C-alpha positions as protocol buffer text, in pm:
chain_id: "A"
residue {
  index: 1
  type: MET
  ca { x: -9259 y: 22240 z: 8695 }
}
residue {
  index: 2
  type: ALA
  ca { x: -9125 y: 22375 z: 9024 }
}
residue {
  index: 3
  type: GLN
  ca { x: -9202 y: 22053 z: 9209 }
}
residue {
  index: 4
  type: TRP
  ca { x: -8981 y: 21810 z: 9015 }
}
residue {
  index: 5
  type: TRP
  ca { x: -8662 y: 21932 z: 9180 }
}
residue {
  index: 6
  type: GLN
  ca { x: -8666 y: 22098 z: 9524 }
}
residue {
  index: 7
  type: PRO
  ca { x: -8309 y: 22066 z: 9654 }
}
residue {
  index: 8
  type: ASP
  ca { x: -8187 y: 22137 z: 10003 }
}
residue {
  index: 9
  type: TRP
  ca { x: -7942 y: 22413 z: 9913 }
}
residue {
  index: 10
  type: GLY
  ca { x: -7724 y: 22331 z: 10212 }
}
residue {
  index: 11
  type: TYR
  ca { x: -7676 y: 21971 z: 10096 }
}
residue {
  index: 12
  type: LEU
  ca { x: -7629 y: 22083 z: 9737 }
}
residue {
  index: 13
  type: GLY
  ca { x: -7362 y: 22333 z: 9836 }
}
residue {
  index: 14
  type: LEU
  ca { x: -7190 y: 22070 z: 10052 }
}
residue {
  index: 15
  type: ASP
  ca { x: -7188 y: 21816 z: 9770 }
}
residue {
  index: 16
  type: ILE
  ca { x: -7050 y: 22067 z: 9522 }
}
residue {
  index: 17
  type: GLY
  ca { x: -6788 y: 22195 z: 9768 }
}
residue {
  index: 18
  type: VAL
  ca { x: -6655 y: 21852 z: 9862 }
}
residue {
  index: 19
  type: SER
  ca { x: -6653 y: 21735 z: 9500 }
}
residue {
  index: 20
  type: LEU
  ca { x: -6459 y: 22047 z: 9394 }
}
residue {
  index: 21
  type: ALA
  ca { x: -6204 y: 21979 z: 9666 }
}
residue {
  index: 22
  type: LEU
  ca { x: -6168 y: 21617 z: 9555 }
}
residue {
  index: 23
  type: PHE
  ca { x: -6130 y: 21710 z: 9187 }
}
residue {
  index: 24
  type: THR
  ca { x: -5867 y: 21972 z: 9275 }
}
residue {
  index: 25
  type: LEU
  ca { x: -5680 y: 21722 z: 9489 }
}
residue {
  index: 26
  type: LEU
  ca { x: -5689 y: 21471 z: 9205 }
}
residue {
  index: 27
  type: ARG
  ca { x: -5549 y: 21720 z: 8955 }
}
residue {
  index: 28
  type: PHE
  ca { x: -5251 y: 21809 z: 9175 }
}
residue {
  index: 29
  type: SER
  ca { x: -5199 y: 21451 z: 9291 }
}
residue {
  index: 30
  type: GLN
  ca { x: -5160 y: 21350 z: 8927 }
}
residue {
  index: 31
  type: GLY
  ca { x: -4840 y: 21554 z: 8922 }
}
residue {
  index: 32
  type: TRP
  ca { x: -4731 y: 21442 z: 9268 }
}
residue {
  index: 33
  type: TRP
  ca { x: -4783 y: 21078 z: 9168 }
}
residue {
  index: 34
  type: GLU
  ca { x: -4549 y: 21121 z: 8869 }
}
residue {
  index: 35
  type: GLY
  ca { x: -4308 y: 21352 z: 9049 }
}
residue {
  index: 36
  type: VAL
  ca { x: -4371 y: 21648 z: 8817 }
}
residue {
  index: 37
  type: SER
  ca { x: -4559 y: 21977 z: 8821 }
}
residue {
  index: 38
  type: SER
  ca { x: -4908 y: 21938 z: 8677 }
}
residue {
  index: 39
  type: GLN
  ca { x: -4922 y: 22313 z: 8611 }
}
residue {
  index: 40
  type: GLN
  ca { x: -4600 y: 22298 z: 8412 }
}
residue {
  index: 41
  type: GLU
  ca { x: -4708 y: 21994 z: 8209 }
}
residue {
  index: 42
  type: LEU
  ca { x: -5057 y: 22125 z: 8132 }
}
residue {
  index: 43
  type: ALA
  ca { x: -4991 y: 22496 z: 8078 }
}
residue {
  index: 44
  type: ASP
  ca { x: -4621 y: 22552 z: 8011 }
}
residue {
  index: 45
  type: ARG
  ca { x: -4539 y: 22242 z: 7805 }
}
residue {
  index: 46
  type: ASP
  ca { x: -4892 y: 22198 z: 7663 }
}
residue {
  index: 47
  type: ASN
  ca { x: -4854 y: 21823 z: 7717 }
}
residue {
  index: 48
  type: VAL
  ca { x: -5165 y: 21669 z: 7557 }
}
residue {
  index: 49
  type: ALA
  ca { x: -5072 y: 21320 z: 7677 }
}
residue {
  index: 50
  type: PHE
  ca { x: -5054 y: 21438 z: 8039 }
}
residue {
  index: 51
  type: GLY
  ca { x: -5389 y: 21610 z: 7992 }
}
residue {
  index: 52
  type: ILE
  ca { x: -5553 y: 21293 z: 7858 }
}
residue {
  index: 53
  type: SER
  ca { x: -5410 y: 21088 z: 8144 }
}
residue {
  index: 54
  type: THR
  ca { x: -5535 y: 21342 z: 8400 }
}
residue {
  index: 55
  type: SER
  ca { x: -5875 y: 21362 z: 8230 }
}
residue {
  index: 56
  type: GLY
  ca { x: -5915 y: 20985 z: 8259 }
}
residue {
  index: 57
  type: SER
  ca { x: -5847 y: 21002 z: 8632 }
}
residue {
  index: 58
  type: LEU
  ca { x: -6088 y: 21297 z: 8668 }
}
residue {
  index: 59
  type: LEU
  ca { x: -6367 y: 21105 z: 8494 }
}
residue {
  index: 60
  type: ALA
  ca { x: -6289 y: 20808 z: 8716 }
}
residue {
  index: 61
  type: MET
  ca { x: -6322 y: 21027 z: 9024 }
}
residue {
  index: 62
  type: ALA
  ca { x: -6655 y: 21163 z: 8897 }
}
residue {
  index: 63
  type: MET
  ca { x: -6783 y: 20806 z: 8861 }
}
residue {
  index: 64
  type: VAL
  ca { x: -6673 y: 20722 z: 9215 }
}
residue {
  index: 65
  type: ILE
  ca { x: -6838 y: 21035 z: 9359 }
}
residue {
  index: 66
  type: SER
  ca { x: -7160 y: 20959 z: 9170 }
}
residue {
  index: 67
  type: GLY
  ca { x: -7165 y: 20622 z: 9343 }
}
residue {
  index: 68
  type: ILE
  ca { x: -7123 y: 20788 z: 9684 }
}
residue {
  index: 69
  type: LEU
  ca { x: -7390 y: 21059 z: 9665 }
}
residue {
  index: 70
  type: PRO
  ca { x: -7700 y: 20833 z: 9680 }
}
residue {
  index: 71
  type: ARG
  ca { x: -7560 y: 20667 z: 9994 }
}
residue {
  index: 72
  type: THR
  ca { x: -7536 y: 20995 z: 10185 }
}
residue {
  index: 73
  type: ALA
  ca { x: -7862 y: 21160 z: 10078 }
}
residue {
  index: 74
  type: ALA
  ca { x: -8037 y: 21109 z: 10413 }
}
residue {
  index: 75
  type: ALA
  ca { x: -7740 y: 21196 z: 10634 }
}
residue {
  index: 76
  type: GLY
  ca { x: -7687 y: 21514 z: 10836 }
}
residue {
  index: 77
  type: TYR
  ca { x: -7457 y: 21788 z: 10710 }
}
residue {
  index: 78
  type: LEU
  ca { x: -7154 y: 21677 z: 10911 }
}
residue {
  index: 79
  type: GLU
  ca { x: -7213 y: 21309 z: 10844 }
}
residue {
  index: 80
  type: GLN
  ca { x: -7262 y: 21370 z: 10473 }
}
residue {
  index: 81
  type: GLY
  ca { x: -6952 y: 21586 z: 10446 }
}
residue {
  index: 82
  type: LEU
  ca { x: -6734 y: 21334 z: 10628 }
}
residue {
  index: 83
  type: SER
  ca { x: -6879 y: 21044 z: 10429 }
}
residue {
  index: 84
  type: LEU
  ca { x: -6821 y: 21218 z: 10095 }
}
residue {
  index: 85
  type: ALA
  ca { x: -6467 y: 21316 z: 10190 }
}
residue {
  index: 86
  type: SER
  ca { x: -6368 y: 20975 z: 10329 }
}
residue {
  index: 87
  type: PHE
  ca { x: -6520 y: 20769 z: 10048 }
}
residue {
  index: 88
  type: GLY
  ca { x: -6388 y: 21019 z: 9793 }
}
residue {
  index: 89
  type: LEU
  ca { x: -6034 y: 20989 z: 9930 }
}
residue {
  index: 90
  type: GLY
  ca { x: -6079 y: 20613 z: 9937 }
}
residue {
  index: 91
  type: GLY
  ca { x: -6190 y: 20623 z: 9575 }
}
residue {
  index: 92
  type: LEU
  ca { x: -5886 y: 20832 z: 9482 }
}
residue {
  index: 93
  type: LEU
  ca { x: -5664 y: 20576 z: 9653 }
}
residue {
  index: 94
  type: LEU
  ca { x: -5833 y: 20289 z: 9466 }
}
residue {
  index: 95
  type: ILE
  ca { x: -5784 y: 20470 z: 9135 }
}
residue {
  index: 96
  type: ARG
  ca { x: -5413 y: 20511 z: 9213 }
}
residue {
  index: 97
  type: ILE
  ca { x: -5385 y: 20145 z: 9311 }
}
residue {
  index: 98
  type: SER
  ca { x: -5557 y: 20044 z: 8987 }
}
residue {
  index: 99
  type: LEU
  ca { x: -5317 y: 20252 z: 8780 }
}
residue {
  index: 100
  type: TRP
  ca { x: -5021 y: 20105 z: 8967 }
}
residue {
  index: 101
  type: VAL
  ca { x: -5146 y: 19753 z: 8894 }
}
residue {
  index: 102
  type: ASN
  ca { x: -5192 y: 19845 z: 8527 }
}
residue {
  index: 103
  type: ASP
  ca { x: -4838 y: 19988 z: 8509 }
}
residue {
  index: 104
  type: ARG
  ca { x: -4679 y: 19702 z: 8702 }
}
residue {
  index: 105
  type: PHE
  ca { x: -4862 y: 19400 z: 8563 }
}
residue {
  index: 106
  type: ALA
  ca { x: -5054 y: 19487 z: 8242 }
}
residue {
  index: 107
  type: ILE
  ca { x: -4853 y: 19745 z: 8043 }
}
residue {
  index: 108
  type: ASP
  ca { x: -4533 y: 19657 z: 8226 }
}
residue {
  index: 109
  type: ARG
  ca { x: -4269 y: 19682 z: 7952 }
}
residue {
  index: 110
  type: VAL
  ca { x: -4323 y: 20050 z: 7881 }
}
residue {
  index: 111
  type: GLU
  ca { x: -4217 y: 20324 z: 8122 }
}
residue {
  index: 112
  type: LYS
  ca { x: -4541 y: 20517 z: 8157 }
}
residue {
  index: 113
  type: LYS
  ca { x: -4399 y: 20830 z: 8320 }
}
residue {
  index: 114
  type: THR
  ca { x: -4130 y: 20874 z: 8055 }
}
residue {
  index: 115
  type: GLN
  ca { x: -4371 y: 20810 z: 7768 }
}
residue {
  index: 116
  type: ILE
  ca { x: -4643 y: 21046 z: 7892 }
}
residue {
  index: 117
  type: LEU
  ca { x: -4396 y: 21323 z: 7968 }
}
residue {
  index: 118
  type: ALA
  ca { x: -4266 y: 21275 z: 7613 }
}
residue {
  index: 119
  type: GLY
  ca { x: -4619 y: 21328 z: 7479 }
}
residue {
  index: 120
  type: ASN
  ca { x: -4706 y: 20966 z: 7393 }
}
residue {
  index: 121
  type: LEU
  ca { x: -5083 y: 20974 z: 7334 }
}
residue {
  index: 122
  type: ALA
  ca { x: -5111 y: 20595 z: 7300 }
}
residue {
  index: 123
  type: MET
  ca { x: -4973 y: 20551 z: 7652 }
}
residue {
  index: 124
  type: ALA
  ca { x: -5204 y: 20824 z: 7779 }
}
residue {
  index: 125
  type: LEU
  ca { x: -5508 y: 20650 z: 7627 }
}
residue {
  index: 126
  type: THR
  ca { x: -5426 y: 20318 z: 7793 }
}
residue {
  index: 127
  type: ASP
  ca { x: -5367 y: 20495 z: 8124 }
}
residue {
  index: 128
  type: ALA
  ca { x: -5695 y: 20688 z: 8107 }
}
residue {
  index: 129
  type: SER
  ca { x: -5894 y: 20377 z: 8012 }
}
residue {
  index: 130
  type: ALA
  ca { x: -5739 y: 20183 z: 8301 }
}
residue {
  index: 131
  type: ALA
  ca { x: -5854 y: 20450 z: 8548 }
}
residue {
  index: 132
  type: ILE
  ca { x: -6208 y: 20466 z: 8407 }
}
residue {
  index: 133
  type: ALA
  ca { x: -6239 y: 20086 z: 8391 }
}
residue {
  index: 134
  type: ALA
  ca { x: -6145 y: 20054 z: 8757 }
}
residue {
  index: 135
  type: ALA
  ca { x: -6385 y: 20335 z: 8850 }
}
residue {
  index: 136
  type: LEU
  ca { x: -6675 y: 20154 z: 8680 }
}
residue {
  index: 137
  type: VAL
  ca { x: -6622 y: 19858 z: 8913 }
}
residue {
  index: 138
  type: VAL
  ca { x: -6561 y: 20075 z: 9222 }
}
residue {
  index: 139
  type: ARG
  ca { x: -6880 y: 20272 z: 9155 }
}
residue {
  index: 140
  type: ALA
  ca { x: -7082 y: 19951 z: 9130 }
}
residue {
  index: 141
  type: LEU
  ca { x: -6930 y: 19827 z: 9455 }
}
residue {
  index: 142
  type: LEU
  ca { x: -7006 y: 20152 z: 9637 }
}
residue {
  index: 143
  type: GLN
  ca { x: -7368 y: 20136 z: 9526 }
}
residue {
  index: 144
  type: GLN
  ca { x: -7399 y: 19791 z: 9684 }
}
residue {
  index: 145
  type: LEU
  ca { x: -7271 y: 19904 z: 10023 }
}
residue {
  index: 146
  type: THR
  ca { x: -7537 y: 19966 z: 10285 }
}
residue {
  index: 147
  type: PRO
  ca { x: -7550 y: 20311 z: 10451 }
}
residue {
  index: 148
  type: ALA
  ca { x: -7360 y: 20162 z: 10748 }
}
residue {
  index: 149
  type: PRO
  ca { x: -7136 y: 19891 z: 10600 }
}
residue {
  index: 150
  type: ASN
  ca { x: -6986 y: 19640 z: 10839 }
}
residue {
  index: 151
  type: PHE
  ca { x: -6638 y: 19491 z: 10840 }
}
residue {
  index: 152
  type: MET
  ca { x: -6739 y: 19185 z: 10637 }
}
residue {
  index: 153
  type: ALA
  ca { x: -6886 y: 19407 z: 10365 }
}
residue {
  index: 154
  type: PHE
  ca { x: -6553 y: 19583 z: 10327 }
}
residue {
  index: 155
  type: ILE
  ca { x: -6370 y: 19249 z: 10315 }
}
residue {
  index: 156
  type: SER
  ca { x: -6607 y: 19097 z: 10059 }
}
residue {
  index: 157
  type: TYR
  ca { x: -6616 y: 19396 z: 9826 }
}
residue {
  index: 158
  type: SER
  ca { x: -6241 y: 19453 z: 9859 }
}
residue {
  index: 159
  type: LEU
  ca { x: -6200 y: 19094 z: 9740 }
}
residue {
  index: 160
  type: LEU
  ca { x: -6423 y: 19167 z: 9438 }
}
residue {
  index: 161
  type: TYR
  ca { x: -6222 y: 19482 z: 9365 }
}
residue {
  index: 162
  type: LEU
  ca { x: -5890 y: 19294 z: 9369 }
}
residue {
  index: 163
  type: ALA
  ca { x: -6039 y: 19015 z: 9157 }
}
residue {
  index: 164
  type: SER
  ca { x: -6160 y: 19274 z: 8904 }
}
residue {
  index: 165
  type: LEU
  ca { x: -5808 y: 19416 z: 8874 }
}
residue {
  index: 166
  type: ALA
  ca { x: -5671 y: 19067 z: 8818 }
}
residue {
  index: 167
  type: LEU
  ca { x: -5934 y: 18992 z: 8553 }
}
residue {
  index: 168
  type: LEU
  ca { x: -5875 y: 19323 z: 8373 }
}
residue {
  index: 169
  type: THR
  ca { x: -5502 y: 19253 z: 8375 }
}
residue {
  index: 170
  type: ALA
  ca { x: -5564 y: 18905 z: 8231 }
}
residue {
  index: 171
  type: ILE
  ca { x: -5786 y: 19054 z: 7958 }
}
residue {
  index: 172
  type: SER
  ca { x: -5516 y: 19308 z: 7870 }
}
residue {
  index: 173
  type: HIS
  ca { x: -5260 y: 19029 z: 7838 }
}
residue {
  index: 174
  type: GLY
  ca { x: -5505 y: 18833 z: 7625 }
}
residue {
  index: 175
  type: ILE
  ca { x: -5534 y: 19130 z: 7386 }
}
residue {
  index: 176
  type: GLN
  ca { x: -5157 y: 19158 z: 7376 }
}
residue {
  index: 177
  type: TRP
  ca { x: -5114 y: 18785 z: 7313 }
}
residue {
  index: 178
  type: LEU
  ca { x: -5353 y: 18791 z: 7017 }
}
residue {
  index: 179
  type: HIS
  ca { x: -5176 y: 19097 z: 6876 }
}
residue {
  index: 180
  type: ASN
  ca { x: -4835 y: 18929 z: 6904 }
}
residue {
  index: 181
  type: ARG
  ca { x: -4961 y: 18592 z: 6778 }
}
residue {
  index: 182
  type: ARG
  ca { x: -5084 y: 18750 z: 6453 }
}
residue {
  index: 183
  type: SER
  ca { x: -4729 y: 18866 z: 6377 }
}
residue {
  index: 184
  type: TYR
  ca { x: -4815 y: 19234 z: 6411 }
}
residue {
  index: 185
  type: GLY
  ca { x: -4509 y: 19294 z: 6628 }
}
residue {
  index: 186
  type: PRO
  ca { x: -4490 y: 19333 z: 7008 }
}
residue {
  index: 187
  type: PHE
  ca { x: -4802 y: 19504 z: 7142 }
}
residue {
  index: 188
  type: GLN
  ca { x: -4624 y: 19706 z: 7407 }
}
residue {
  index: 189
  type: GLN
  ca { x: -4364 y: 19816 z: 7156 }
}
residue {
  index: 190
  type: ALA
  ca { x: -4649 y: 19958 z: 6950 }
}
residue {
  index: 191
  type: ILE
  ca { x: -4769 y: 20151 z: 7256 }
}
residue {
  index: 192
  type: GLY
  ca { x: -4417 y: 20279 z: 7314 }
}
residue {
  index: 193
  type: GLN
  ca { x: -4404 y: 20392 z: 6951 }
}
residue {
  index: 194
  type: ASP
  ca { x: -4728 y: 20588 z: 6998 }
}
residue {
  index: 195
  type: GLN
  ca { x: -4949 y: 20372 z: 6775 }
}
residue {
  index: 196
  type: ARG
  ca { x: -5271 y: 20536 z: 6886 }
}
residue {
  index: 197
  type: SER
  ca { x: -5503 y: 20306 z: 6696 }
}
residue {
  index: 198
  type: VAL
  ca { x: -5369 y: 20004 z: 6885 }
}
residue {
  index: 199
  type: ALA
  ca { x: -5418 y: 20189 z: 7214 }
}
residue {
  index: 200
  type: LEU
  ca { x: -5769 y: 20305 z: 7121 }
}
residue {
  index: 201
  type: ASN
  ca { x: -5881 y: 19954 z: 7030 }
}
residue {
  index: 202
  type: HIS
  ca { x: -5729 y: 19815 z: 7350 }
}
residue {
  index: 203
  type: SER
  ca { x: -5903 y: 20086 z: 7554 }
}
residue {
  index: 204
  type: GLY
  ca { x: -6241 y: 20005 z: 7400 }
}
residue {
  index: 205
  type: ILE
  ca { x: -6208 y: 19637 z: 7492 }
}
residue {
  index: 206
  type: ILE
  ca { x: -6094 y: 19715 z: 7847 }
}
residue {
  index: 207
  type: LEU
  ca { x: -6380 y: 19961 z: 7908 }
}
residue {
  index: 208
  type: ALA
  ca { x: -6640 y: 19721 z: 7766 }
}
residue {
  index: 209
  type: SER
  ca { x: -6505 y: 19439 z: 7983 }
}
residue {
  index: 210
  type: ALA
  ca { x: -6517 y: 19662 z: 8293 }
}
residue {
  index: 211
  type: MET
  ca { x: -6879 y: 19751 z: 8214 }
}
residue {
  index: 212
  type: VAL
  ca { x: -6972 y: 19382 z: 8205 }
}
residue {
  index: 213
  type: MET
  ca { x: -6786 y: 19316 z: 8530 }
}
residue {
  index: 214
  type: ALA
  ca { x: -6951 y: 19613 z: 8701 }
}
residue {
  index: 215
  type: ASN
  ca { x: -7295 y: 19503 z: 8581 }
}
residue {
  index: 216
  type: ALA
  ca { x: -7236 y: 19158 z: 8731 }
}
residue {
  index: 217
  type: ILE
  ca { x: -7199 y: 19298 z: 9085 }
}
residue {
  index: 218
  type: PRO
  ca { x: -7568 y: 19374 z: 9157 }
}
residue {
  index: 219
  type: LEU
  ca { x: -7664 y: 19034 z: 9012 }
}
residue {
  index: 220
  type: THR
  ca { x: -7498 y: 18848 z: 9301 }
}
residue {
  index: 221
  type: ASP
  ca { x: -7697 y: 18766 z: 9614 }
}
residue {
  index: 222
  type: GLY
  ca { x: -7501 y: 19030 z: 9808 }
}
residue {
  index: 223
  type: ASN
  ca { x: -7430 y: 18797 z: 10100 }
}
residue {
  index: 224
  type: VAL
  ca { x: -7116 y: 18968 z: 10233 }
}
residue {
  index: 225
  type: HIS
  ca { x: -7083 y: 18713 z: 10514 }
}
residue {
  index: 226
  type: GLN
  ca { x: -6973 y: 18452 z: 10258 }
}
residue {
  index: 227
  type: PRO
  ca { x: -6702 y: 18639 z: 10064 }
}
residue {
  index: 228
  type: LEU
  ca { x: -6575 y: 18338 z: 9867 }
}
residue {
  index: 229
  type: SER
  ca { x: -6927 y: 18245 z: 9759 }
}
residue {
  index: 230
  type: LEU
  ca { x: -6990 y: 18607 z: 9660 }
}
residue {
  index: 231
  type: LEU
  ca { x: -6665 y: 18612 z: 9464 }
}
residue {
  index: 232
  type: TRP
  ca { x: -6755 y: 18290 z: 9281 }
}
residue {
  index: 233
  type: GLN
  ca { x: -7099 y: 18423 z: 9188 }
}
residue {
  index: 234
  type: TRP
  ca { x: -6952 y: 18747 z: 9055 }
}
residue {
  index: 235
  type: LEU
  ca { x: -6677 y: 18568 z: 8864 }
}
residue {
  index: 236
  type: SER
  ca { x: -6921 y: 18322 z: 8706 }
}
residue {
  index: 237
  type: ILE
  ca { x: -7160 y: 18597 z: 8594 }
}
residue {
  index: 238
  type: SER
  ca { x: -6870 y: 18811 z: 8468 }
}
residue {
  index: 239
  type: LEU
  ca { x: -6716 y: 18530 z: 8264 }
}
residue {
  index: 240
  type: VAL
  ca { x: -7048 y: 18439 z: 8104 }
}
residue {
  index: 241
  type: GLY
  ca { x: -7106 y: 18807 z: 8026 }
}
residue {
  index: 242
  type: LEU
  ca { x: -6757 y: 18844 z: 7877 }
}
residue {
  index: 243
  type: VAL
  ca { x: -6806 y: 18541 z: 7653 }
}
residue {
  index: 244
  type: ILE
  ca { x: -7135 y: 18686 z: 7526 }
}
residue {
  index: 245
  type: LEU
  ca { x: -6963 y: 19023 z: 7479 }
}
residue {
  index: 246
  type: VAL
  ca { x: -6689 y: 18871 z: 7260 }
}
residue {
  index: 247
  type: LEU
  ca { x: -6927 y: 18661 z: 7050 }
}
residue {
  index: 248
  type: TRP
  ca { x: -7173 y: 18948 z: 7004 }
}
residue {
  index: 249
  type: GLN
  ca { x: -6897 y: 19192 z: 6908 }
}
residue {
  index: 250
  type: ARG
  ca { x: -6748 y: 18947 z: 6659 }
}
residue {
  index: 251
  type: LEU
  ca { x: -7088 y: 18898 z: 6499 }
}
residue {
  index: 252
  type: LEU
  ca { x: -7145 y: 19273 z: 6485 }
}
residue {
  index: 253
  type: SER
  ca { x: -6797 y: 19333 z: 6343 }
}
residue {
  index: 254
  type: THR
  ca { x: -6864 y: 19084 z: 6063 }
}
residue {
  index: 255
  type: TRP
  ca { x: -7142 y: 19309 z: 5937 }
}
residue {
  index: 256
  type: VAL
  ca { x: -7014 y: 19655 z: 6029 }
}
residue {
  index: 257
  type: MET
  ca { x: -6660 y: 19583 z: 5904 }
}
residue {
  index: 258
  type: LEU
  ca { x: -6775 y: 19407 z: 5585 }
}
residue {
  index: 259
  type: LYS
  ca { x: -6483 y: 19375 z: 5338 }
}
residue {
  index: 260
  type: ILE
  ca { x: -6247 y: 19528 z: 5599 }
}
residue {
  index: 261
  type: ASN
  ca { x: -5986 y: 19350 z: 5809 }
}
residue {
  index: 262
  type: PRO
  ca { x: -5994 y: 19566 z: 6123 }
}
residue {
  index: 263
  type: ASP
  ca { x: -5701 y: 19391 z: 6292 }
}
residue {
  index: 264
  type: LYS
  ca { x: -5466 y: 19464 z: 6004 }
}
residue {
  index: 265
  type: GLU
  ca { x: -5597 y: 19817 z: 5958 }
}
residue {
  index: 266
  type: ILE
  ca { x: -5536 y: 19892 z: 6325 }
}
residue {
  index: 267
  type: ALA
  ca { x: -5208 y: 19709 z: 6383 }
}
residue {
  index: 268
  type: LEU
  ca { x: -5031 y: 19759 z: 6049 }
}
residue {
  index: 269
  type: GLN
  ca { x: -5175 y: 20084 z: 5915 }
}
residue {
  index: 270
  type: ASP
  ca { x: -5252 y: 20267 z: 6242 }
}
residue {
  index: 271
  type: ASN
  ca { x: -5600 y: 20343 z: 6106 }
}
residue {
  index: 272
  type: GLY
  ca { x: -5759 y: 20562 z: 6371 }
}
residue {
  index: 273
  type: GLY
  ca { x: -6104 y: 20560 z: 6211 }
}
residue {
  index: 274
  type: ILE
  ca { x: -6124 y: 20180 z: 6216 }
}
residue {
  index: 275
  type: ALA
  ca { x: -5992 y: 20173 z: 6573 }
}
residue {
  index: 276
  type: ALA
  ca { x: -6257 y: 20421 z: 6685 }
}
residue {
  index: 277
  type: LEU
  ca { x: -6529 y: 20216 z: 6515 }
}
residue {
  index: 278
  type: ALA
  ca { x: -6400 y: 19895 z: 6674 }
}
residue {
  index: 279
  type: ALA
  ca { x: -6388 y: 20054 z: 7020 }
}
residue {
  index: 280
  type: ALA
  ca { x: -6742 y: 20188 z: 6972 }
}
residue {
  index: 281
  type: GLN
  ca { x: -6861 y: 19837 z: 6885 }
}
residue {
  index: 282
  type: TRP
  ca { x: -6715 y: 19692 z: 7204 }
}
residue {
  index: 283
  type: ILE
  ca { x: -6862 y: 19964 z: 7427 }
}
residue {
  index: 284
  type: GLY
  ca { x: -7194 y: 19965 z: 7240 }
}
residue {
  index: 285
  type: VAL
  ca { x: -7237 y: 19590 z: 7280 }
}
residue {
  index: 286
  type: ALA
  ca { x: -7145 y: 19616 z: 7649 }
}
residue {
  index: 287
  type: TRP
  ca { x: -7412 y: 19885 z: 7689 }
}
residue {
  index: 288
  type: LEU
  ca { x: -7674 y: 19665 z: 7529 }
}
residue {
  index: 289
  type: LEU
  ca { x: -7563 y: 19372 z: 7739 }
}
residue {
  index: 290
  type: ASP
  ca { x: -7603 y: 19590 z: 8049 }
}
residue {
  index: 291
  type: ALA
  ca { x: -7970 y: 19644 z: 7958 }
}
residue {
  index: 292
  type: ILE
  ca { x: -8020 y: 19270 z: 7915 }
}
residue {
  index: 293
  type: MET
  ca { x: -7832 y: 19168 z: 8233 }
}
residue {
  index: 294
  type: ASN
  ca { x: -8030 y: 19414 z: 8447 }
}
């Protein structure tokens, strides 16, 4: 029993210490990023929406750190500490960039800061899911980096990261287009009006899509010296996986949602139970697809 886990307490303490510092920095940077006091929003105003948004970023940071730790396991104390701190700060920056892209190009007709400060939970859900979705991809990319990545590796995987943001943005617009096309009213107006079921369903689709895209990364040949070829491989695998995801989810929904029109329940009646079930279907199918792809 004592042999299954024999940690080096120095490394363990270092990992915990650096991760605590990164989580603390993330919490305060959430307020700095929005130009408000996180302490005031969380404790004085009891702003649940701000808490959900911050929680999404915290989970995203945890995913990024979990992708860093295996890479630094054989390093010395100083090297491990510097590696954790630098990659952690890089991960925090990538999370912020991802949220900026989501605000600027995906959910671009709603003022996120104003809505979250006003307690809009629907906006908070979309913000949290955007952070976690990006972190899923970043974590997969970090796990592919060698212990001493070269310049071409950074170029190639940065290209995959940017492409993933573009694809997630396109998927979000596809969801919005379908919502608008079915005469349910403007999607982003529903988010601005705090229709949480619409946001929950959207979040489930985005997270499932990010899972498929992250799972496609280790299936490429990993040749970082041919970034365009690597990008094409990842994009091809991702698109095939996304098509299977949609078809599988639709088939599952036909049986699980028997005698129920989930789109109308979510968009017109703000049915949170149906939205939660729909989101679970998307993520569940993506999880099963992960097992098949790998």
